[in-house]
C-alpha positions as CSV (number, residue, x, y, z in Angstrom):
1,X,155.1,134.5,-82.6
2,X,156.8,136.1,-84.6
3,X,160.3,135.2,-86.1
4,X,163.0,137.4,-86.4
5,X,163.6,139.1,-89.8
6,X,160.3,136.9,-90.8
7,X,158.1,139.1,-92.8
8,X,154.7,137.4,-92.8
9,X,152.7,138.0,-96.0
10,X,149.2,136.4,-96.1
11,X,148.2,136.9,-100.0
12,X,145.1,138.4,-99.4
13,X,143.1,141.4,-101.1
14,X,140.7,143.3,-99.5
15,X,137.7,144.8,-101.9
16,X,134.9,146.9,-100.1
17,X,132.5,149.1,-101.1
18,X,129.6,150.2,-102.8
19,X,130.4,148.9,-106.6
20,X,133.3,146.7,-105.9
21,X,133.7,144.3,-108.4
22,X,135.7,140.8,-109.8
23,X,134.9,140.6,-113.7
24,X,137.5,138.7,-116.6
25,X,138.7,140.9,-119.3
26,X,140.7,139.7,-122.5
27,X,142.2,136.3,-120.0
28,X,143.2,139.3,-116.9
29,X,141.0,139.1,-114.0
30,X,140.0,143.1,-113.2
31,X,139.9,143.5,-109.6
32,X,137.9,146.9,-108.6
33,X,137.6,148.1,-105.3
34,X,134.2,150.6,-103.8
35,X,134.4,154.1,-104.7
36,X,136.2,156.0,-101.8
37,X,134.1,157.9,-99.9
38,X,135.5,161.4,-100.2
39,X,137.1,161.1,-103.6
40,X,134.7,158.7,-105.1
41,X,137.4,157.5,-107.0
42,X,137.9,154.0,-107.6
43,X,141.2,151.5,-107.3
44,X,141.4,149.1,-110.3
45,X,143.6,146.0,-110.4
46,X,144.1,143.9,-113.4
47,X,146.4,139.9,-113.5
48,X,146.4,137.2,-115.3
49,X,145.6,134.7,-112.6
50,X,148.3,132.3,-112.6
51,X,150.7,135.3,-112.0
52,X,148.3,136.9,-109.2
53,X,149.8,137.5,-105.6
54,X,146.6,136.7,-104.2
55,X,145.2,133.5,-103.1
56,X,142.2,134.9,-101.3
57,X,139.8,137.9,-102.1
58,X,137.7,139.4,-99.5
59,X,134.6,140.9,-100.6
60,X,132.6,143.4,-98.0
61,X,129.7,145.7,-99.7
62,X,127.5,145.4,-102.7
63,X,129.4,144.7,-106.2
64,X,129.6,141.6,-108.1
65,X,131.5,138.8,-109.4
66,X,130.8,137.7,-112.8
67,X,130.2,133.8,-113.2
68,X,133.2,134.0,-115.7
69,X,135.5,135.3,-113.4
70,X,134.3,133.1,-110.4
71,X,135.5,129.7,-113.2
72,X,139.0,130.8,-113.7
73,X,139.5,132.0,-110.1
74,X,138.3,128.4,-109.1
75,X,140.3,126.5,-111.7
76,X,143.3,128.3,-110.4
77,X,142.7,127.6,-106.7
78,X,141.8,131.0,-105.6
79,X,139.3,131.6,-102.6
80,X,136.5,134.1,-102.8
81,X,135.3,135.5,-99.3
82,X,132.3,137.3,-98.8
83,X,131.5,139.5,-95.6
84,X,129.1,141.4,-93.9
85,X,129.9,145.0,-92.7
86,X,130.6,143.3,-89.7
87,X,133.8,141.0,-90.9
88,X,131.0,137.6,-90.6
89,X,131.6,135.2,-93.2
90,X,128.5,134.9,-95.6
91,X,129.8,132.6,-98.3
92,X,132.6,131.0,-99.6
93,X,133.7,130.5,-103.1
94,X,136.5,127.3,-103.0
95,X,137.7,125.3,-105.8
96,X,136.2,122.1,-106.4
97,X,137.9,119.1,-105.1
98,X,138.9,116.5,-107.9
99,X,139.0,113.7,-105.1
100,X,136.0,112.3,-102.9
101,X,138.9,111.9,-100.1
102,X,138.8,115.7,-100.2
103,X,135.8,116.8,-100.7
104,X,134.0,114.5,-97.5
105,X,136.9,116.0,-95.9
106,X,136.5,119.5,-96.2
107,X,132.2,118.8,-96.0
108,X,133.2,117.2,-92.1
109,X,135.4,120.8,-91.6
110,X,131.9,122.5,-92.6
111,X,130.1,120.7,-90.8
112,X,132.0,121.0,-87.6
113,X,132.5,124.7,-88.3
114,X,128.0,125.5,-88.3
115,X,128.0,123.3,-85.5
116,X,130.5,125.7,-83.4
117,X,128.6,128.9,-84.8
118,X,125.2,128.1,-83.3
119,X,126.7,127.9,-80.1
């Protein structure tokens, strides 16, 4: 159900194609999309992580994410999701929970999810 005059925005950035990358330079997260099929051009964005408008970054394609970028994204509660070419999730990078209760809760969610996927 959609409310009238309510803008829905999910704050997700999709990076796809050959050569996608997430790196860190001068305290900024650099998001590079894969090369365009026809023109060969690559779209690139630079953000200070605390000003980045995305809560989640989805990667589909061949590329890399630097360990420095993973660390900074994790510290700032940003999620990175790796999917295969069909859109099926391969792995998730989520920030480490500081409380044991939250960690057990999250592990229970993954356990439930893994049981449902194997059916």
